[in-house]
N, C-alpha and C positions, 0 to 999 in steps of 0.2 A: 504494500500500500504506500509505503514511504517512497518507493521508486516511482510509482505512478504520479504522485503529487509533485515530486521534483521535476518529472518530465513535463507535466502540464505547466508548471511555473516557468520552466525554461522556454517552452513554446510561446507562452504569453509574453515573456520579456523579449524574445526574438521578434515576435510580431509587432509589438509596440515600437521597438527600435527600428525595424525595417520598413514597416508600412507607413506611408505618409498620412498626416492628418490634414487634409486639404478640403475642408468642407466650407461652403459658403451659403449663407442664408440671407435673403433680402425680404424686405416688407413689400407686400403687394397691396396696392391701394384699392379702395372700393371702386373708384372710377374705372380702373382697369378691368375688374371683374364684371361690373355692370355693362361696360362697353362690349365685352366679349359675349355676354349673355344676350344683349340687345342685338348684336350683329347676327347671332345665330337665329334668334327669334324672327328677325326681319327676313332672313334667307328662307326660313321655313314658311313664313307667311306668303312669300312670293311663289315658292314651289307648290304650296297648297292651292294657291289661286290658279296657277297654270294647270294643276291636275283636276280642277273642277270640270264637270261634264259640259256645262254650257260654254265655258271658256275654251275647252278643247275643241268643241264643235265649231266655234267661231274661228279658231286658229286653223282648223281643217279647211274651212271655207277660204282662208287666206293662203293656203298652201303650205302650212307648217304643221308637222306632226307633233303629237304630244311629247314624244321622246326627244325630238329635236328642240322643242321649247324648253324642256328641262335641262338639256345640255347647254343651251344658251344661258339659262339662269345660273347654272353652275360656273360658267365661264365669266360671268359679270364680276366687276370689282365691287367691293363693299359699299362704296359711295353710290354706285348705280342701284344696287339692291335696296339701300336705305331710301333713295329717292322714289323708287317704284313702290316700296312698302308704304311710304307716306301718301302716295297717290291712291293706293288701294283703300286706305283708311278714309280718304276724302270722297270716294265714290258714293253716290246715293244708293241706298239699299232698296228703295221701292221703285215703282214704275215711273213716277214723275216726282219732281221736287215740290210741286204745288199741292200734292195730295194731303199734306198736313193742314193746309188752310181750309180745305173742304170739311175735314173732320171737325175742326174748331168751329166753323160756321154752323155745322149741323148740331153740335152740342149746344151752342148759344140759342139756336132756334128751338130745340127741344126744351131747354131750360126756360125760355120765355113762355112757351105754351103751357108748361107745368105751372109756372108762376101765375099765369093768367087764370087758369082754372082753379088754382088753389085759393086765390083771393076772390 
């Protein structure tokens, strides 16, 4: 047992003496982490947009296959992807941008009719 412990001690001393201690650690800022996560989220958003059935159908009409569109998105720089992701967020979700006014006008008319009959 004494021989084994001496052997282990000598191996540890030799490894400490011969192996370099060159470790470096640096602080990572929150802005770097958020920028990386945002970049990946924007790229995923554009890829998901291109993969939608209605968008793929429209691209087919323009002569671009869905696989080709995804390859083009993967080849984009991060600035281009961020710009397109911002434009996707700005697109209207409904059929027309004036549809909200018709709903508001309908609610006002119904409220006036209820108020009229209530009084």
